[in-house]
BAFI-919121 format. One record per residue (C-alpha): residue in three letters; residue number from 0; z, x, y. Coordinates in steps of 0.001 Angstrom, whole numbers, plus 500000, padded with zeros to 6 digits. Each point is the difference from the previous one (the first is absolute). Layout:
N
<r lumgu="ALA" gudren="NUM" z="Z" x="X" y="Y"/>
...
//
This chain:
353
<r lumgu="MET" gudren="0" z="610300" x="503463" y="465824"/>
<r lumgu="LYS" gudren="1" z="501746" x="502764" y="501876"/>
<r lumgu="ILE" gudren="2" z="497798" x="503054" y="499439"/>
<r lumgu="VAL" gudren="3" z="500510" x="503601" y="501087"/>
<r lumgu="VAL" gudren="4" z="496674" x="501809" y="500235"/>
<r lumgu="LEU" gudren="5" z="501007" x="503614" y="499468"/>
<r lumgu="ALA" gudren="6" z="497484" x="502409" y="501540"/>
<r lumgu="GLY" gudren="7" z="499761" x="503379" y="501712"/>
<r lumgu="GLY" gudren="8" z="502155" x="502469" y="498140"/>
<r lumgu="LEU" gudren="9" z="499591" x="503755" y="500117"/>
<r lumgu="SER" gudren="10" z="496919" x="500850" y="497975"/>
<r lumgu="THR" gudren="11" z="496627" x="501271" y="501184"/>
<r lumgu="GLU" gudren="12" z="498840" x="496385" y="499686"/>
<r lumgu="ARG" gudren="13" z="502595" x="498717" y="502463"/>
<r lumgu="GLN" gudren="14" z="497492" x="498598" y="502485"/>
<r lumgu="VAL" gudren="15" z="497995" x="498323" y="497252"/>
<r lumgu="ALA" gudren="16" z="503199" x="498344" y="498766"/>
<r lumgu="LEU" gudren="17" z="500893" x="498734" y="503478"/>
<r lumgu="THR" gudren="18" z="496533" x="498505" y="500374"/>
<r lumgu="SER" gudren="19" z="500187" x="498394" y="496553"/>
<r lumgu="GLY" gudren="20" z="503457" x="498640" y="500778"/>
<r lumgu="THR" gudren="21" z="498983" x="498535" y="503334"/>
<r lumgu="GLY" gudren="22" z="497125" x="498110" y="498398"/>
<r lumgu="VAL" gudren="23" z="502126" x="498746" y="497117"/>
<r lumgu="CYS" gudren="24" z="502877" x="498922" y="502237"/>
<r lumgu="LYS" gudren="25" z="497738" x="498033" y="502337"/>
<r lumgu="ALA" gudren="26" z="498239" x="498324" y="497076"/>
<r lumgu="LEU" gudren="27" z="503264" x="498937" y="498360"/>
<r lumgu="ARG" gudren="28" z="501346" x="498663" y="503294"/>
<r lumgu="GLN" gudren="29" z="496838" x="497947" y="500465"/>
<r lumgu="ARG" gudren="30" z="500724" x="498432" y="496624"/>
<r lumgu="GLY" gudren="31" z="503454" x="498890" y="501113"/>
<r lumgu="HIS" gudren="32" z="502181" x="502783" y="498639"/>
<r lumgu="LYS" gudren="33" z="502702" x="501697" y="502063"/>
<r lumgu="ALA" gudren="34" z="498503" x="503451" y="499638"/>
<r lumgu="VAL" gudren="35" z="501186" x="503039" y="501950"/>
<r lumgu="LEU" gudren="36" z="498499" x="503496" y="500161"/>
<r lumgu="VAL" gudren="37" z="502455" x="502851" y="499360"/>
<r lumgu="ASP" gudren="38" z="499181" x="503706" y="500158"/>
<r lumgu="MET" gudren="39" z="501621" x="501563" y="496936"/>
<r lumgu="PHE" gudren="40" z="500735" x="503299" y="501780"/>
<r lumgu="LEU" gudren="41" z="500824" x="498907" y="503560"/>
<r lumgu="GLY" gudren="42" z="501760" x="496830" y="498891"/>
<r lumgu="LEU" gudren="43" z="501329" x="497576" y="502591"/>
<r lumgu="GLU" gudren="44" z="501211" x="502479" y="502592"/>
<r lumgu="SER" gudren="45" z="497770" x="498350" y="502619"/>
<r lumgu="TYR" gudren="46" z="501079" x="496450" y="499136"/>
<r lumgu="ASP" gudren="47" z="502691" x="498787" y="502417"/>
<r lumgu="GLY" gudren="48" z="500606" x="496502" y="498659"/>
<r lumgu="ALA" gudren="49" z="502582" x="498764" y="497525"/>
<r lumgu="LEU" gudren="50" z="499160" x="501121" y="496481"/>
<r lumgu="GLU" gudren="51" z="500550" x="496507" y="498594"/>
<r lumgu="ASP" gudren="52" z="497278" x="498706" y="502344"/>
<r lumgu="ILE" gudren="53" z="497370" x="502570" y="499134"/>
<r lumgu="PHE" gudren="54" z="497775" x="497619" y="498041"/>
<r lumgu="ASP" gudren="55" z="499630" x="497973" y="503196"/>
<r lumgu="ALA" gudren="56" z="498934" x="503060" y="502036"/>
<r lumgu="PRO" gudren="57" z="496970" x="499337" y="502222"/>
<r lumgu="ASP" gudren="58" z="496711" x="500835" y="498201"/>
<r lumgu="GLY" gudren="59" z="501992" x="501368" y="497060"/>
<r lumgu="LEU" gudren="60" z="500366" x="503328" y="501841"/>
<r lumgu="CYS" gudren="61" z="496264" x="500541" y="499508"/>
<r lumgu="GLY" gudren="62" z="498347" x="502196" y="502567"/>
<r lumgu="GLN" gudren="63" z="496514" x="501438" y="499994"/>
<r lumgu="SER" gudren="64" z="499072" x="502654" y="497480"/>
<r lumgu="ARG" gudren="65" z="496823" x="501845" y="499130"/>
<r lumgu="VAL" gudren="66" z="499245" x="503064" y="497911"/>
<r lumgu="GLU" gudren="67" z="499178" x="503047" y="502098"/>
<r lumgu="SER" gudren="68" z="497370" x="502513" y="498934"/>
<r lumgu="VAL" gudren="69" z="502620" x="502687" y="499255"/>
<r lumgu="GLU" gudren="70" z="503002" x="499815" y="497702"/>
<r lumgu="PRO" gudren="71" z="503363" x="499327" y="501686"/>
<r lumgu="ASP" gudren="72" z="502283" x="502758" y="501250"/>
<r lumgu="LEU" gudren="73" z="502944" x="499354" y="497703"/>
<r lumgu="GLU" gudren="74" z="502246" x="502560" y="501682"/>
<r lumgu="ALA" gudren="75" z="499527" x="498148" y="503279"/>
<r lumgu="VAL" gudren="76" z="500920" x="496760" y="498222"/>
<r lumgu="ARG" gudren="77" z="503145" x="501662" y="498616"/>
<r lumgu="ARG" gudren="78" z="501014" x="501212" y="503461"/>
<r lumgu="SER" gudren="79" z="499443" x="496559" y="501507"/>
<r lumgu="ARG" gudren="80" z="502685" x="498347" y="497882"/>
<r lumgu="ARG" gudren="81" z="503370" x="499749" y="501702"/>
<r lumgu="ASP" gudren="82" z="501752" x="500291" y="496669"/>
<r lumgu="GLN" gudren="83" z="499155" x="503550" y="498929"/>
<r lumgu="SER" gudren="84" z="501401" x="499596" y="496489"/>
<r lumgu="PRO" gudren="85" z="497935" x="501204" y="497007"/>
<r lumgu="SER" gudren="86" z="499691" x="496430" y="498701"/>
<r lumgu="LEU" gudren="87" z="496490" x="498575" y="499646"/>
<r lumgu="LEU" gudren="88" z="501473" x="496572" y="500685"/>
<r lumgu="GLY" gudren="89" z="500500" x="499143" y="503640"/>
<r lumgu="GLN" gudren="90" z="502711" x="497957" y="501692"/>
<r lumgu="ASP" gudren="91" z="500860" x="496716" y="498209"/>
<r lumgu="VAL" gudren="92" z="496945" x="500141" y="497709"/>
<r lumgu="LEU" gudren="93" z="501872" x="499236" y="496786"/>
<r lumgu="THR" gudren="94" z="502217" x="497457" y="501766"/>
<r lumgu="VAL" gudren="95" z="497064" x="497938" y="501224"/>
<r lumgu="CYS" gudren="96" z="498221" x="500340" y="496636"/>
<r lumgu="ARG" gudren="97" z="503051" x="498444" y="498317"/>
<r lumgu="MET" gudren="98" z="499733" x="497062" y="502395"/>
<r lumgu="ALA" gudren="99" z="496400" x="499288" y="498940"/>
<r lumgu="ASP" gudren="100" z="498652" x="497811" y="497207"/>
<r lumgu="VAL" gudren="101" z="497450" x="502720" y="499252"/>
<r lumgu="VAL" gudren="102" z="498917" x="503355" y="501430"/>
<r lumgu="PHE" gudren="103" z="496259" x="500494" y="500406"/>
<r lumgu="LEU" gudren="104" z="499345" x="503720" y="499475"/>
<r lumgu="ALA" gudren="105" z="497254" x="500958" y="502442"/>
<r lumgu="LEU" gudren="106" z="500671" x="503677" y="499363"/>
<r lumgu="HIS" gudren="107" z="497493" x="502635" y="498919"/>
<r lumgu="GLY" gudren="108" z="500270" x="503551" y="498734"/>
<r lumgu="SER" gudren="109" z="503044" x="501860" y="498731"/>
<r lumgu="CYS" gudren="110" z="502341" x="498013" y="502262"/>
<r lumgu="GLY" gudren="111" z="499623" x="496647" y="498281"/>
<r lumgu="GLU" gudren="112" z="497702" x="500371" y="497006"/>
<r lumgu="ASP" gudren="113" z="502061" x="502548" y="498055"/>
<r lumgu="GLY" gudren="114" z="502554" x="497507" y="498677"/>
<r lumgu="ARG" gudren="115" z="503021" x="501036" y="502046"/>
<r lumgu="ILE" gudren="116" z="500163" x="496980" y="502316"/>
<r lumgu="GLN" gudren="117" z="499280" x="497735" y="497012"/>
<r lumgu="ALA" gudren="118" z="502958" x="501511" y="498142"/>
<r lumgu="ALA" gudren="119" z="502280" x="499548" y="503021"/>
<r lumgu="LEU" gudren="120" z="499006" x="496345" y="500352"/>
<r lumgu="ASP" gudren="121" z="500466" x="499464" y="496252"/>
<r lumgu="LEU" gudren="122" z="503552" x="501319" y="500272"/>
<r lumgu="LEU" gudren="123" z="500646" x="497560" y="502854"/>
<r lumgu="GLY" gudren="124" z="498457" x="497091" y="498084"/>
<r lumgu="VAL" gudren="125" z="497410" x="499459" y="502731"/>
<r lumgu="PRO" gudren="126" z="496541" x="498743" y="498890"/>
<r lumgu="TYR" gudren="127" z="497020" x="501977" y="501298"/>
<r lumgu="THR" gudren="128" z="496230" x="499960" y="499680"/>
<r lumgu="GLY" gudren="129" z="497874" x="502077" y="497661"/>
<r lumgu="SER" gudren="130" z="500909" x="502100" y="496994"/>
<r lumgu="GLY" gudren="131" z="503426" x="501157" y="498873"/>
<r lumgu="TYR" gudren="132" z="501491" x="503434" y="500571"/>
<r lumgu="LEU" gudren="133" z="498924" x="501666" y="496759"/>
<r lumgu="GLY" gudren="134" z="496319" x="499036" y="500070"/>
<r lumgu="SER" gudren="135" z="499851" x="500763" y="503715"/>
<r lumgu="GLY" gudren="136" z="501448" x="503468" y="499490"/>
<r lumgu="MET" gudren="137" z="497597" x="500841" y="497178"/>
<r lumgu="ALA" gudren="138" z="496933" x="498700" y="501833"/>
<r lumgu="MET" gudren="139" z="500902" x="501937" y="503153"/>
<r lumgu="ASP" gudren="140" z="499907" x="503287" y="498080"/>
<r lumgu="LYS" gudren="141" z="496351" x="500924" y="499401"/>
<r lumgu="SER" gudren="142" z="501007" x="502360" y="497203"/>
<r lumgu="VAL" gudren="143" z="501877" x="497273" y="498096"/>
<r lumgu="THR" gudren="144" z="497183" x="497520" y="500637"/>
<r lumgu="LYS" gudren="145" z="497425" x="502459" y="498661"/>
<r lumgu="ARG" gudren="146" z="502053" x="500406" y="496828"/>
<r lumgu="MET" gudren="147" z="500145" x="496223" y="499653"/>
<r lumgu="MET" gudren="148" z="496220" x="499746" y="500435"/>
<r lumgu="ASP" gudren="149" z="499499" x="502591" y="497265"/>
<r lumgu="SER" gudren="150" z="502371" x="498211" y="497620"/>
<r lumgu="LEU" gudren="151" z="498345" x="496611" y="500639"/>
<r lumgu="GLY" gudren="152" z="496481" x="501336" y="499565"/>
<r lumgu="ILE" gudren="153" z="499057" x="499325" y="503624"/>
<r lumgu="ARG" gudren="154" z="497210" x="502331" y="501088"/>
<r lumgu="THR" gudren="155" z="501124" x="502413" y="502704"/>
<r lumgu="ALA" gudren="156" z="498791" x="503395" y="501195"/>
<r lumgu="PRO" gudren="157" z="501250" x="503087" y="498105"/>
<r lumgu="TRP" gudren="158" z="503116" x="501121" y="501839"/>
<r lumgu="ARG" gudren="159" z="502776" x="502524" y="500220"/>
<r lumgu="ASP" gudren="160" z="503593" x="499641" y="501155"/>
<r lumgu="VAL" gudren="161" z="500910" x="502869" y="502357"/>
<r lumgu="HIS" gudren="162" z="503347" x="501101" y="501452"/>
<r lumgu="TYR" gudren="163" z="499535" x="502990" y="502271"/>
<r lumgu="THR" gudren="164" z="501206" x="502154" y="502870"/>
<r lumgu="GLU" gudren="165" z="498114" x="502092" y="502542"/>
<r lumgu="SER" gudren="166" z="500066" x="502995" y="497639"/>
<r lumgu="ASP" gudren="167" z="498238" x="498004" y="497247"/>
<r lumgu="ILE" gudren="168" z="496929" x="499176" y="502098"/>
<r lumgu="PRO" gudren="169" z="497901" x="503118" y="499217"/>
<r lumgu="ARG" gudren="170" z="500473" x="499447" y="496258"/>
<r lumgu="LEU" gudren="171" z="499205" x="496284" y="500264"/>
<r lumgu="VAL" gudren="172" z="496850" x="500669" y="501998"/>
<r lumgu="GLU" gudren="173" z="498763" x="502145" y="497112"/>
<r lumgu="GLU" gudren="174" z="501071" x="497530" y="497275"/>
<r lumgu="LEU" gudren="175" z="498885" x="496671" y="501464"/>
<r lumgu="GLU" gudren="176" z="496409" x="498828" y="499916"/>
<r lumgu="VAL" gudren="177" z="498160" x="498748" y="503063"/>
<r lumgu="PRO" gudren="178" z="498881" x="497548" y="501196"/>
<r lumgu="CYS" gudren="179" z="503248" x="498119" y="499482"/>
<r lumgu="ALA" gudren="180" z="502425" x="497561" y="501592"/>
<r lumgu="VAL" gudren="181" z="503515" x="501192" y="500888"/>
<r lumgu="LYS" gudren="182" z="502553" x="497249" y="500619"/>
<r lumgu="ILE" gudren="183" z="503709" x="499976" y="500716"/>
<r lumgu="VAL" gudren="184" z="501673" x="497953" y="497275"/>
<r lumgu="ASN" gudren="185" z="501609" x="497411" y="502304"/>
<r lumgu="GLY" gudren="186" z="497467" x="499554" y="502795"/>
<r lumgu="GLY" gudren="187" z="497988" x="497019" y="501137"/>
<r lumgu="SER" gudren="188" z="497411" x="498823" y="502527"/>
<r lumgu="SER" gudren="189" z="498013" x="503148" y="499159"/>
<r lumgu="LEU" gudren="190" z="502650" x="502163" y="501668"/>
<r lumgu="GLY" gudren="191" z="500849" x="503133" y="498049"/>
<r lumgu="VAL" gudren="192" z="496581" x="500118" y="498343"/>
<r lumgu="GLU" gudren="193" z="497541" x="502896" y="500187"/>
<r lumgu="LEU" gudren="194" z="496551" x="500193" y="498392"/>
<r lumgu="PRO" gudren="195" z="498996" x="503671" y="499875"/>
<r lumgu="ASP" gudren="196" z="496521" x="501033" y="498825"/>
<r lumgu="THR" gudren="197" z="500538" x="503779" y="500178"/>
<r lumgu="LYS" gudren="198" z="502753" x="502452" y="499072"/>
<r lumgu="GLU" gudren="199" z="500606" x="500685" y="503702"/>
<r lumgu="GLN" gudren="200" z="500456" x="496300" y="500667"/>
<r lumgu="LEU" gudren="201" z="502299" x="499721" y="496987"/>
<r lumgu="GLU" gudren="202" z="502239" x="502772" y="501327"/>
<r lumgu="LYS" gudren="203" z="500248" x="498286" y="503380"/>
<r lumgu="ALA" gudren="204" z="500672" x="496621" y="498354"/>
<r lumgu="LEU" gudren="205" z="502884" x="501367" y="497931"/>
<r lumgu="ARG" gudren="206" z="501552" x="501615" y="503069"/>
<r lumgu="ASP" gudren="207" z="499581" x="496872" y="502136"/>
<r lumgu="LEU" gudren="208" z="501493" x="497678" y="497389"/>
<r lumgu="LEU" gudren="209" z="503211" x="502037" y="499707"/>
<r lumgu="ARG" gudren="210" z="501186" x="498204" y="503141"/>
<r lumgu="TYR" gudren="211" z="500277" x="496829" y="497898"/>
<r lumgu="GLY" gudren="212" z="501764" x="501647" y="497048"/>
<r lumgu="ASP" gudren="213" z="499491" x="502356" y="497061"/>
<r lumgu="HIS" gudren="214" z="498582" x="497559" y="497438"/>
<r lumgu="VAL" gudren="215" z="496333" x="499017" y="499804"/>
<r lumgu="VAL" gudren="216" z="497491" x="498596" y="497554"/>
<r lumgu="VAL" gudren="217" z="496683" x="501854" y="499792"/>
<r lumgu="GLU" gudren="218" z="497120" x="498079" y="498448"/>
<r lumgu="LYS" gudren="219" z="496306" x="500468" y="499438"/>
<r lumgu="LYS" gudren="220" z="497976" x="498483" y="502824"/>
<r lumgu="ILE" gudren="221" z="498029" x="497012" y="498770"/>
<r lumgu="LYS" gudren="222" z="497041" x="498725" y="501998"/>
<r lumgu="GLY" gudren="223" z="499570" x="496265" y="500187"/>
<r lumgu="ARG" gudren="224" z="500282" x="496763" y="501944"/>
<r lumgu="GLU" gudren="225" z="503490" x="499134" y="501248"/>
<r lumgu="ILE" gudren="226" z="501139" x="496758" y="498375"/>
<r lumgu="GLN" gudren="227" z="503430" x="498472" y="500527"/>
<r lumgu="ILE" gudren="228" z="501395" x="496946" y="498259"/>
<r lumgu="ALA" gudren="229" z="503242" x="498063" y="500243"/>
<r lumgu="VAL" gudren="230" z="502136" x="498264" y="497396"/>
<r lumgu="LEU" gudren="231" z="501805" x="496855" y="501178"/>
<r lumgu="GLY" gudren="232" z="502344" x="498355" y="497543"/>
<r lumgu="ASP" gudren="233" z="498397" x="500750" y="496658"/>
<r lumgu="GLU" gudren="234" z="496350" x="499948" y="501063"/>
<r lumgu="TYR" gudren="235" z="497693" x="502402" y="501775"/>
<r lumgu="LEU" gudren="236" z="498148" x="498954" y="503134"/>
<r lumgu="PRO" gudren="237" z="496432" x="500707" y="501180"/>
<r lumgu="ALA" gudren="238" z="499482" x="503701" y="500693"/>
<r lumgu="VAL" gudren="239" z="499203" x="501759" y="503279"/>
<r lumgu="GLU" gudren="240" z="497552" x="502852" y="500480"/>
<r lumgu="ILE" gudren="241" z="500880" x="502504" y="502724"/>
<r lumgu="ILE" gudren="242" z="497217" x="501866" y="501771"/>
<r lumgu="PRO" gudren="243" z="501684" x="502397" y="502475"/>
<r lumgu="ARG" gudren="244" z="498217" x="500935" y="503206"/>
<r lumgu="GLY" gudren="245" z="500992" x="503608" y="499428"/>
<r lumgu="GLU" gudren="246" z="499801" x="502033" y="496829"/>
<r lumgu="TYR" gudren="247" z="503199" x="498572" y="498511"/>
<r lumgu="PHE" gudren="248" z="502232" x="496911" y="500287"/>
<r lumgu="ASP" gudren="249" z="502734" x="501753" y="501967"/>
<r lumgu="TYR" gudren="250" z="502892" x="498753" y="502171"/>
<r lumgu="VAL" gudren="251" z="497728" x="499359" y="502998"/>
<r lumgu="SER" gudren="252" z="497382" x="498190" y="497910"/>
<r lumgu="LYS" gudren="253" z="502657" x="497743" y="498486"/>
<r lumgu="TYR" gudren="254" z="501629" x="498714" y="503150"/>
<r lumgu="GLN" gudren="255" z="497684" x="500449" y="502968"/>
<r lumgu="LYS" gudren="256" z="497449" x="497381" y="500955"/>
<r lumgu="ASP" gudren="257" z="496553" x="500798" y="498581"/>
<r lumgu="GLY" gudren="258" z="501486" x="502925" y="498040"/>
<r lumgu="ALA" gudren="259" z="498380" x="498721" y="496826"/>
<r lumgu="VAL" gudren="260" z="497799" x="497233" y="498675"/>
<r lumgu="GLU" gudren="261" z="501954" x="497778" y="497611"/>
<r lumgu="LEU" gudren="262" z="497956" x="497757" y="497723"/>
<r lumgu="CYS" gudren="263" z="501903" x="497159" y="498352"/>
<r lumgu="PRO" gudren="264" z="499130" x="498966" y="497413"/>
<r lumgu="ALA" gudren="265" z="498674" x="503427" y="499060"/>
<r lumgu="PRO" gudren="266" z="496271" x="500057" y="499125"/>
<r lumgu="ILE" gudren="267" z="500615" x="501040" y="496392"/>
<r lumgu="THR" gudren="268" z="499067" x="498350" y="496730"/>
<r lumgu="ASP" gudren="269" z="502263" x="497489" y="498311"/>
<r lumgu="ALA" gudren="270" z="500574" x="502527" y="497214"/>
<r lumgu="GLU" gudren="271" z="501003" x="502710" y="502508"/>
<r lumgu="TRP" gudren="272" z="502382" x="497583" y="501752"/>
<r lumgu="ARG" gudren="273" z="501629" x="499079" y="496705"/>
<r lumgu="GLN" gudren="274" z="500218" x="503693" y="499066"/>
<r lumgu="VAL" gudren="275" z="502006" x="500941" y="503110"/>
<r lumgu="GLY" gudren="276" z="501964" x="496738" y="499887"/>
<r lumgu="GLU" gudren="277" z="501120" x="500445" y="496401"/>
<r lumgu="MET" gudren="278" z="500937" x="503639" y="500641"/>
<r lumgu="ALA" gudren="279" z="502005" x="498995" y="503090"/>
<r lumgu="LEU" gudren="280" z="501783" x="497241" y="498091"/>
<r lumgu="LYS" gudren="281" z="500767" x="502332" y="497080"/>
<r lumgu="LEU" gudren="282" z="501515" x="502612" y="502333"/>
<r lumgu="HIS" gudren="283" z="501920" x="497310" y="501930"/>
<r lumgu="ARG" gudren="284" z="501536" x="498738" y="496764"/>
<r lumgu="GLY" gudren="285" z="500485" x="503472" y="498508"/>
<r lumgu="LEU" gudren="286" z="502127" x="501073" y="502957"/>
<r lumgu="GLY" gudren="287" z="502021" x="496786" y="499804"/>
<r lumgu="LEU" gudren="288" z="498848" x="498789" y="503415"/>
<r lumgu="SER" gudren="289" z="500230" x="496435" y="501215"/>
<r lumgu="VAL" gudren="290" z="498638" x="497677" y="502705"/>
<r lumgu="TYR" gudren="291" z="497186" x="502134" y="501418"/>
<r lumgu="SER" gudren="292" z="498444" x="503444" y="500133"/>
<r lumgu="ARG" gudren="293" z="496714" x="501641" y="500924"/>
<r lumgu="SER" gudren="294" z="498198" x="502636" y="497951"/>
<r lumgu="ASP" gudren="295" z="497396" x="502440" y="501304"/>
<r lumgu="PHE" gudren="296" z="496959" x="501137" y="498003"/>
<r lumgu="LEU" gudren="297" z="496843" x="502029" y="500216"/>
<r lumgu="LEU" gudren="298" z="496943" x="498462" y="498320"/>
<r lumgu="ASP" gudren="299" z="497616" x="502755" y="498930"/>
<r lumgu="GLU" gudren="300" z="496211" x="499840" y="499718"/>
<r lumgu="ASN" gudren="301" z="500281" x="499029" y="496322"/>
<r lumgu="GLY" gudren="302" z="502136" x="496958" y="500818"/>
<r lumgu="GLN" gudren="303" z="503195" x="501584" y="498684"/>
<r lumgu="ALA" gudren="304" z="503159" x="499364" y="501995"/>
<r lumgu="TRP" gudren="305" z="502542" x="502775" y="500573"/>
<r lumgu="CYS" gudren="306" z="503484" x="498946" y="501073"/>
<r lumgu="LEU" gudren="307" z="501499" x="501900" y="502936"/>
<r lumgu="GLU" gudren="308" z="503364" x="498343" y="500629"/>
<r lumgu="ILE" gudren="309" z="501923" x="496761" y="500342"/>
<r lumgu="ASN" gudren="310" z="501878" x="498630" y="503032"/>
<r lumgu="THR" gudren="311" z="503013" x="497719" y="499487"/>
<r lumgu="LEU" gudren="312" z="500294" x="498855" y="503635"/>
<r lumgu="PRO" gudren="313" z="496376" x="500018" y="501175"/>
<r lumgu="GLY" gudren="314" z="499251" x="499657" y="503676"/>
<r lumgu="MET" gudren="315" z="500191" x="496639" y="501730"/>
<r lumgu="THR" gudren="316" z="498497" x="501089" y="503341"/>
<r lumgu="PRO" gudren="317" z="497104" x="498047" y="501563"/>
<r lumgu="THR" gudren="318" z="497538" x="502469" y="498423"/>
<r lumgu="SER" gudren="319" z="501714" x="500239" y="496602"/>
<r lumgu="LEU" gudren="320" z="498209" x="499290" y="496747"/>
<r lumgu="VAL" gudren="321" z="502290" x="497648" y="498071"/>
<r lumgu="PRO" gudren="322" z="499742" x="497246" y="502654"/>
<r lumgu="GLN" gudren="323" z="496208" x="500336" y="499848"/>
<r lumgu="GLU" gudren="324" z="500019" x="499652" y="496214"/>
<r lumgu="ALA" gudren="325" z="502389" x="497031" y="500087"/>
<r lumgu="ALA" gudren="326" z="497740" x="498242" y="502495"/>
<r lumgu="GLN" gudren="327" z="497220" x="500092" y="497408"/>
<r lumgu="VAL" gudren="328" z="502074" x="497758" y="497713"/>
<r lumgu="GLY" gudren="329" z="501026" x="497598" y="502761"/>
<r lumgu="LEU" gudren="330" z="503266" x="501561" y="501174"/>
<r lumgu="ASP" gudren="331" z="500128" x="500630" y="503729"/>
<r lumgu="TYR" gudren="332" z="502419" x="502568" y="501446"/>
<r lumgu="GLY" gudren="333" z="502881" x="497550" y="500340"/>
<r lumgu="ASP" gudren="334" z="499402" x="498599" y="496510"/>
<r lumgu="LEU" gudren="335" z="500064" x="503528" y="498598"/>
<r lumgu="CYS" gudren="336" z="503331" x="500811" y="501677"/>
<r lumgu="GLU" gudren="337" z="501463" x="496745" y="498690"/>
<r lumgu="ARG" gudren="338" z="498670" x="500677" y="496490"/>
<r lumgu="ILE" gudren="339" z="501537" x="503489" y="499973"/>
<r lumgu="VAL" gudren="340" z="503383" x="498494" y="500949"/>
<r lumgu="GLU" gudren="341" z="499774" x="497316" y="497288"/>
<r lumgu="LEU" gudren="342" z="498965" x="502453" y="497258"/>
<r lumgu="SER" gudren="343" z="502698" x="502470" y="501074"/>
<r lumgu="LEU" gudren="344" z="502814" x="497448" y="499886"/>
<r lumgu="ALA" gudren="345" z="498883" x="499053" y="496486"/>
<r lumgu="ALA" gudren="346" z="499850" x="503690" y="498974"/>
<r lumgu="ARG" gudren="347" z="503496" x="500722" y="501335"/>
<r lumgu="LYS" gudren="348" z="501394" x="496921" y="498246"/>
<r lumgu="ALA" gudren="349" z="498389" x="501045" y="496720"/>
<r lumgu="ALA" gudren="350" z="501447" x="503522" y="500367"/>
<r lumgu="ARG" gudren="351" z="503529" x="498583" y="500311"/>
<r lumgu="THR" gudren="352" z="499798" x="497862" y="496848"/>
//
């Protein structure tokens, strides 16, 4: 098949997406597909061949990509694009997507997981991987997801939806309990997350997070083991336990070598695995998701799982968790990429009928 692997974009997870996309594109090419890597934001401005020949481009336009220890400078990325239009879609992105048999969405964060690119591709009649626009948009919003958890009876930490400005911070510091977790509603890769233990730390967290936007979710801090589990098709996979080297599983821990110990399958009981798996599957279905997702939990000392969030386009980098889980059921990285394509084509066909 002719496959566009759409990566990059303009979210705080841009570098993660490029690394995911590079791995996916190379794996699909090794399996005989004409896959090509396209940066959603920069587009094809650096490609100097004929557009009709792009699927024969050497190495599928794949370069080398790795996740740095700091989040990308998005303003620098904006300035680097020759086309300085406000569009999040770079040169010829939609044109080349229309030429493909399927678009593999290797995008993470608000630029890719919020449903907008899915809606655009739906309007063009172009098949793509993962969930549709509506489920993606709901799952990207932590506030909406929390409401869905509550309605489905999925255990999650007590929480509060907060819209605020700088002038609201003193009042919020008095009202909110600590320790707590403060999260921007549309973040990912642990960016835009603060975990204050004191009122002073809470005040600083609220000020710092205003750079991402004025909408956060504040939830009670739950102590427990970090357990993450993926849904593929209509089944959940073996779980992973994350033991970060530092105090928390932050951006550095997630993507830097030796940043965390990842145990797959997680050393939990069969009952605990089924508990998190059934909760993940219930949330996946409740949000109307399809193909694959990954849900994050904390498992407390009493063996009770608390759901944190769900990811509709989980990472596919060399250190990512879904490939590790798939390997436990006999799917290597290339098999997993192929399976995601097959399930996605079936999901898009079902959505049209």
